[in-house]
KEKE-3310 file (N, C-alpha, C; in steps of 0.2 Angstrom, whole numbers, plus 5000, padded with zeros to 4 digits):
npx = (5004:5010:5018:5008:5006:5013:5019:5026:5021:5021:5026:5014:5003:4995:4984:4988:4984:4983:4996:5003:4998:5002:5016:5017:5011:5019:5032:5030:5028:5040:5049:5045:5048:5062:5066:5077:5086:5096:5114:5118:5107:5109:5117:5108:5097:5102:5106:5093:5088:5096:5093:5079:5080:5088:5079:5069:5075:5072:5062:5046:5038:5021:5009:4997:5009:5024:5030:5039:5049:5045:5048:5044:5037:5047:5056:5048:5045:5058:5063:5052:5045:5055:5054:5047:5057:5068:5061:5058:5071:5075:5066:5068:5081:5078:5071:5080:5091:5086:5075:5062:5046:5042:5047:5038:5028:5033:5030:5017:5020:5029:5020:5011:5019:5025:5016:5009:5021:5023:5013:5018:5026:5018:5008:5015:5020:5008:5003:5013:5012:5000:5002:5014:5025:5038:5041:5029:5021:5029:5028:5014:5013:5021:5014:5001:5005:5010:4998:4990:4998:4997:4983:4982:4989:4981:4970:4975:4977:4964:4957:4965:4969:4973:4965:4952:4957:4951:4949:4962:4967:4962:4969:4982:4981:4977:4989:4998:4995:5001:5014:5013:5013:5026:5034:5030:5035:5049:5050:5046:5055:5067:5063:5062:5075:5081:5074:5080:5093:5095:5084:5081:5081:5068:5060:5057:5056:5060:5047:5044:5055:5052:5040:5044:5051:5042:5025:5026:5038:5051:5060:5076:5089:5106:5118:5128:5144:5145:5144:5152:5161:5167:5173:5183:5190:5195)
npy = (4994:5006:5011:5018:5030:5042:5053:5048:5034:5017:5002:4989:4995:5001:4998:4987:4993:5006:5010:5007:5015:5027:5027:5027:5040:5048:5046:5053:5066:5069:5067:5078:5088:5087:5090:5096:5102:5116:5119:5128:5127:5115:5115:5122:5114:5103:5107:5110:5098:5091:5098:5095:5081:5080:5086:5076:5068:5075:5074:5077:5075:5071:5066:5053:5049:5052:5066:5072:5085:5093:5103:5104:5116:5126:5120:5121:5135:5140:5132:5130:5124:5114:5107:5094:5085:5086:5082:5069:5063:5065:5058:5045:5043:5043:5032:5022:5024:5027:5020:5025:5026:5017:5007:5003:5011:5023:5032:5037:5043:5053:5061:5065:5074:5082:5089:5099:5106:5111:5121:5130:5141:5150:5152:5159:5170:5176:5179:5187:5198:5203:5206:5212:5207:5197:5188:5185:5180:5169:5161:5159:5152:5140:5134:5131:5123:5112:5108:5105:5094:5084:5082:5077:5065:5059:5057:5048:5037:5034:5032:5023:5013:4996:4992:4998:5013:5024:5028:5029:5039:5051:5055:5055:5066:5077:5076:5083:5096:5104:5103:5110:5123:5125:5122:5133:5144:5141:5141:5154:5162:5159:5163:5176:5180:5177:5185:5197:5196:5188:5189:5184:5170:5167:5167:5179:5198:5207:5211:5217:5226:5235:5240:5248:5257:5264:5266:5269:5266:5257:5243:5244:5239:5236:5248:5246:5247:5259:5257:5266:5269:5257:5255:5265:5261:5250)
npz = (5000:5003:4991:4984:4990:4984:4972:4962:4954:4957:4949:4945:4950:4941:4927:4913:4901:4904:4909:4897:4887:4893:4892:4878:4875:4883:4877:4864:4868:4875:4865:4856:4865:4866:4853:4842:4851:4856:4857:4867:4876:4883:4895:4904:4904:4909:4922:4928:4927:4936:4948:4949:4951:4963:4972:4975:4985:4996:5009:5016:5031:5031:5040:5035:5029:5019:5009:4995:4989:4973:4962:4949:4945:4945:4935:4924:4923:4920:4909:4900:4885:4885:4897:4898:4893:4903:4914:4911:4910:4923:4931:4926:4931:4944:4946:4942:4951:4964:4966:4965:4960:4945:4931:4921:4924:4921:4910:4913:4925:4920:4912:4922:4930:4920:4913:4921:4923:4910:4910:4919:4915:4906:4916:4926:4919:4917:4930:4934:4926:4931:4945:4946:4954:4955:4965:4972:4961:4958:4969:4969:4957:4960:4970:4964:4954:4961:4967:4955:4950:4960:4959:4946:4948:4958:4950:4940:4948:4951:4939:4931:4940:4945:4955:4965:4969:4975:4989:4994:4985:4988:5001:4996:4987:4997:5005:4998:4999:5010:5006:4994:4999:5005:4994:4986:4992:4990:4976:4974:4980:4973:4960:4962:4964:4952:4943:4946:4943:4932:4921:4909:4910:4914:4904:4898:4899:4913:4922:4934:4935:4925:4929:4940:4933:4927:4919:4906:4901:4891:4887:4883:4873:4877:4872:4858:4850:4836:4818:4812:4822:4824:4812:4813:4823:4818)
capx = (5000:5015:5020:5003:5007:5018:5018:5029:5017:5025:5023:5009:4997:4990:4982:4993:4982:4984:5003:5005:4996:5006:5022:5017:5010:5025:5037:5029:5029:5047:5052:5044:5052:5069:5068:5082:5089:5102:5120:5118:5102:5110:5119:5102:5093:5106:5106:5087:5087:5099:5089:5073:5082:5090:5073:5066:5077:5071:5056:5043:5033:5014:5005:5000:5014:5029:5030:5045:5048:5044:5051:5042:5036:5053:5058:5043:5046:5065:5064:5047:5044:5060:5053:5046:5063:5071:5057:5059:5078:5076:5062:5072:5087:5075:5069:5086:5096:5083:5069:5056:5041:5043:5049:5032:5023:5037:5026:5012:5023:5031:5015:5008:5023:5027:5010:5009:5027:5022:5009:5021:5029:5013:5005:5020:5020:5001:5003:5018:5009:4995:5004:5021:5029:5040:5041:5022:5020:5033:5025:5007:5014:5024:5008:4996:5008:5010:4991:4988:5002:4993:4976:4983:4991:4975:4966:4978:4976:4957:4955:4970:4972:4971:4960:4948:4961:4948:4950:4969:4969:4961:4974:4987:4980:4978:4995:5003:4993:5006:5020:5013:5015:5033:5037:5028:5040:5055:5050:5045:5062:5072:5061:5063:5082:5082:5071:5084:5100:5095:5077:5080:5080:5061:5057:5054:5059:5059:5041:5045:5059:5048:5035:5048:5053:5036:5021:5027:5045:5052:5066:5080:5095:5113:5120:5134:5148:5142:5148:5157:5167:5170:5178:5188:5194:5199)
capy = (5000:5012:5014:5022:5036:5045:5056:5042:5028:5011:4996:4985:4999:5003:4992:4987:4997:5013:5012:5007:5022:5032:5026:5030:5047:5052:5046:5058:5072:5070:5068:5084:5093:5087:5091:5102:5106:5119:5117:5132:5125:5109:5117:5124:5108:5098:5110:5110:5091:5089:5101:5091:5074:5081:5088:5070:5066:5079:5072:5081:5071:5073:5060:5046:5047:5058:5068:5075:5091:5091:5108:5105:5122:5129:5117:5123:5142:5141:5128:5130:5118:5109:5104:5087:5082:5086:5078:5062:5061:5065:5052:5039:5042:5042:5024:5018:5025:5028:5015:5029:5024:5010:5007:5002:5017:5029:5036:5040:5048:5058:5065:5068:5079:5087:5093:5105:5110:5115:5126:5134:5147:5155:5154:5164:5176:5180:5182:5193:5204:5206:5209:5215:5205:5190:5183:5183:5176:5163:5158:5156:5146:5134:5131:5129:5117:5106:5105:5101:5088:5080:5081:5072:5059:5055:5055:5042:5031:5032:5030:5018:5008:4989:4991:5005:5017:5031:5029:5031:5044:5057:5057:5057:5073:5081:5077:5088:5103:5108:5103:5116:5130:5125:5123:5139:5148:5140:5144:5162:5165:5158:5167:5183:5182:5177:5191:5203:5195:5185:5189:5180:5163:5167:5167:5186:5203:5208:5216:5221:5232:5239:5243:5253:5263:5268:5262:5270:5264:5252:5239:5246:5235:5239:5251:5244:5251:5260:5254:5271:5269:5251:5256:5270:5257:5245)
capz = (5000:5003:4985:4982:4993:4981:4966:4958:4955:4956:4945:4948:4953:4936:4922:4907:4895:4906:4908:4890:4884:4896:4889:4871:4875:4885:4872:4859:4872:4876:4858:4854:4869:4864:4846:4840:4857:4854:4861:4873:4880:4887:4902:4908:4905:4914:4929:4931:4928:4943:4954:4950:4954:4970:4976:4976:4991:5002:5011:5021:5034:5031:5041:5037:5024:5018:5003:4993:4984:4966:4959:4942:4943:4943:4929:4919:4922:4917:4903:4896:4882:4886:4903:4898:4892:4909:4919:4909:4912:4930:4933:4924:4936:4951:4946:4942:4956:4970:4966:4966:4954:4941:4924:4917:4925:4920:4905:4917:4930:4917:4910:4928:4932:4915:4910:4925:4921:4904:4911:4924:4912:4905:4922:4929:4915:4918:4936:4935:4923:4935:4951:4945:4959:4953:4971:4973:4955:4958:4975:4967:4952:4963:4974:4960:4950:4965:4968:4949:4950:4965:4956:4940:4951:4960:4944:4937:4952:4951:4932:4929:4945:4945:4960:4966:4974:4977:4996:4995:4981:4992:5006:4992:4985:5003:5008:4994:5000:5014:5002:4989:5003:5006:4987:4983:4995:4987:4969:4974:4982:4967:4954:4963:4963:4945:4940:4947:4940:4925:4919:4903:4912:4916:4897:4896:4902:4920:4922:4940:4934:4920:4933:4944:4929:4925:4914:4899:4899:4887:4888:4878:4873:4878:4866:4856:4846:4830:4813:4811:4827:4823:4806:4815:4828:4814)
cpx = (5004:5016:5014:5003:5013:5016:5021:5025:5021:5022:5019:5003:4992:4989:4987:4991:4984:4991:5006:5004:5000:5013:5022:5016:5016:5031:5036:5030:5036:5051:5051:5048:5059:5071:5072:5084:5096:5108:5120:5112:5104:5112:5113:5098:5096:5105:5099:5085:5090:5095:5082:5075:5084:5084:5069:5068:5076:5063:5053:5038:5026:5010:4999:5006:5020:5029:5037:5044:5048:5049:5049:5040:5042:5056:5054:5044:5053:5065:5058:5045:5049:5059:5051:5052:5067:5067:5058:5066:5078:5072:5065:5078:5084:5073:5075:5090:5093:5077:5063:5052:5043:5045:5043:5028:5027:5033:5021:5015:5026:5026:5012:5012:5025:5022:5009:5015:5026:5018:5012:5023:5023:5009:5009:5019:5013:5001:5007:5015:5004:4997:5011:5026:5032:5040:5034:5020:5023:5030:5018:5008:5016:5018:5003:4999:5008:5003:4989:4992:4998:4987:4977:4985:4986:4971:4968:4977:4969:4955:4959:4972:4969:4965:4957:4953:4958:4949:4957:4971:4968:4966:4981:4987:4981:4985:5000:5000:4998:5012:5019:5015:5022:5036:5036:5033:5047:5055:5050:5052:5067:5070:5063:5070:5083:5079:5075:5091:5100:5088:5076:5079:5072:5057:5054:5058:5057:5053:5041:5049:5056:5043:5038:5050:5048:5032:5023:5034:5045:5059:5070:5087:5101:5115:5127:5138:5145:5147:5154:5163:5171:5175:5184:5193:5198:5205)
cpy = (5006:5015:5019:5029:5040:5048:5051:5036:5022:5006:4992:4988:5001:4997:4993:4992:5004:5015:5012:5013:5027:5032:5029:5038:5051:5052:5051:5065:5074:5071:5075:5090:5093:5088:5097:5106:5109:5118:5121:5131:5119:5110:5118:5118:5104:5101:5109:5102:5088:5092:5097:5084:5075:5082:5081:5067:5070:5078:5076:5076:5074:5067:5059:5044:5053:5059:5071:5081:5089:5096:5108:5112:5126:5127:5120:5131:5143:5138:5128:5124:5112:5105:5096:5082:5081:5082:5071:5059:5060:5059:5045:5038:5040:5034:5020:5018:5025:5023:5019:5028:5017:5012:5007:5009:5024:5034:5040:5045:5054:5063:5069:5074:5084:5091:5099:5109:5114:5121:5132:5141:5152:5157:5160:5170:5180:5183:5187:5199:5207:5209:5212:5213:5198:5185:5180:5178:5169:5158:5155:5151:5140:5131:5128:5123:5111:5103:5102:5095:5083:5078:5076:5065:5055:5053:5049:5036:5029:5029:5024:5013:5001:4988:4998:5009:5024:5033:5032:5037:5051:5059:5059:5064:5078:5082:5082:5095:5107:5108:5109:5123:5130:5126:5130:5144:5147:5143:5151:5165:5165:5162:5174:5185:5182:5183:5197:5202:5192:5184:5185:5173:5162:5167:5174:5191:5204:5213:5220:5227:5237:5243:5249:5259:5267:5265:5264:5269:5258:5249:5241:5242:5239:5242:5248:5249:5252:5257:5259:5270:5262:5251:5260:5266:5252:5248)
cpz = (5000:4997:4982:4984:4991:4975:4961:4959:4953:4951:4949:4951:4947:4931:4916:4902:4897:4906:4901:4886:4886:4893:4882:4871:4877:4880:4866:4862:4873:4870:4856:4858:4868:4857:4845:4846:4855:4859:4868:4878:4885:4894:4907:4909:4910:4921:4932:4932:4935:4949:4955:4953:4961:4975:4978:4983:4997:5004:5017:5024:5034:5033:5037:5033:5024:5011:5001:4989:4977:4961:4951:4940:4941:4937:4923:4917:4918:4910:4898:4892:4882:4893:4903:4897:4899:4914:4917:4911:4920:4933:4932:4929:4942:4951:4946:4948:4963:4971:4967:4959:4951:4934:4919:4918:4924:4915:4909:4922:4926:4915:4916:4930:4927:4913:4914:4924:4915:4905:4916:4921:4910:4911:4926:4926:4917:4924:4938:4932:4927:4941:4951:4950:4957:4959:4972:4967:4955:4964:4973:4962:4955:4967:4969:4956:4954:4966:4961:4948:4954:4962:4950:4943:4954:4955:4941:4941:4952:4944:4930:4933:4943:4950:4961:4972:4976:4984:4997:4991:4984:4997:5002:4990:4991:5005:5005:4995:5004:5010:4997:4993:5003:4999:4984:4986:4992:4980:4969:4975:4976:4962:4956:4962:4956:4941:4941:4943:4933:4923:4913:4904:4913:4909:4895:4900:4909:4921:4928:4939:4930:4924:4937:4940:4927:4920:4907:4896:4895:4889:4882:4878:4874:4872:4864:4852:4839:4824:4811:4815:4826:4817:4808:4819:4824:4811)
residu = (MET:LEU:PRO:VAL:PHE:ALA:VAL:HIS:ILE:SER:ASP:GLY:VAL:LEU:THR:PRO:ALA:PHE:TRP:GLY:THR:GLY:LEU:VAL:LEU:ALA:ALA:VAL:VAL:VAL:ALA:MET:SER:ALA:TYR:ARG:VAL:ALA:GLU:ASP:GLU:ILE:PRO:ARG:ILE:ALA:LEU:LEU:THR:ALA:ALA:PHE:PHE:VAL:ALA:SER:SER:ILE:HIS:VAL:LYS:VAL:PRO:PRO:THR:SER:VAL:HIS:LEU:LEU:LEU:ASN:ALA:LEU:VAL:GLY:ILE:VAL:LEU:GLY:CYS:ARG:SER:PRO:PHE:ALA:VAL:ALA:VAL:GLY:LEU:THR:LEU:GLN:VAL:TRP:LEU:LEU:GLY:HIS:GLY:GLY:TYR:LEU:SER:LEU:GLY:VAL:ASN:THR:LEU:VAL:ILE:ALA:ALA:PRO:ALA:LEU:LEU:ALA:ARG:PRO:LEU:TYR:ARG:GLY:LEU:GLU:THR:LEU:CYS:ARG:ARG:PRO:ALA:ALA:ALA:GLY:TYR:ALA:THR:GLY:PHE:LEU:VAL:VAL:VAL:LEU:THR:ALA:LEU:LEU:ASN:ALA:ALA:ALA:LEU:ILE:VAL:GLY:GLY:ILE:GLU:ASP:TRP:THR:ILE:LEU:ALA:ALA:PRO:VAL:PHE:LEU:ALA:TYR:GLY:PRO:LEU:GLY:LEU:ILE:GLU:GLY:LEU:ILE:VAL:GLY:THR:ILE:VAL:ALA:TYR:LEU:ALA:ARG:VAL:LYS:PRO:ASP:LEU:LEU:GLY:GLY:VAL:ASN:LEU:ALA:SER:ARG:ALA:ARG:GLU:GLY:PRO:GLY:SER:GLU:VAL:VAL:PRO:GLU:PRO:GLY:PRO:SER:ARG:GLY:SER:ALA:ARG:ARG:GLY:GLY)
# end
């Protein structure tokens, strides 16, 4: 019964038709996510994959079980459409090295975590546009992504379980409510820092800085040397 109390669904919990469909759909989504990955994207993807992997080892006791950090909101905000690729690699390493989840259920687990990650960046952008506060937008995004992940996980247990897991799916969903509050604080803090020092990692300009400059201000690129000066210098 213990393997059910986790976002990583173990083998033997879902029906063959359900986990088989999950493998096929996840393969398509991950292939699209990894298509034409540029060389300069690889370090960023590797860094977020490592963060996602390490987060799985940080457990929070929520009776009657324990949950662990996900960070799929942060992965989604920074990587955007590349997030399913990072999630799939991270989950594969977790199954192989830590025994979290299962190989047959890897497709379903990937979809459960990657789908909310794909929504994280547009959700963050919309919230930051409304409140002009990266920390608040990051906190709300982190919380909502965890809730959505837990909801999808519970739905997978109810719809695709080999048994009626409805009684267990509800505690699984509720257990991740407190985690959402914790993860929201983590994502909000990291996003607020990135918005100051590296706003391009968040997929757009720093709206908070624009707000401080005034409603009519525009983001102007750094001036470079003119062609004339370049010729004189040559």
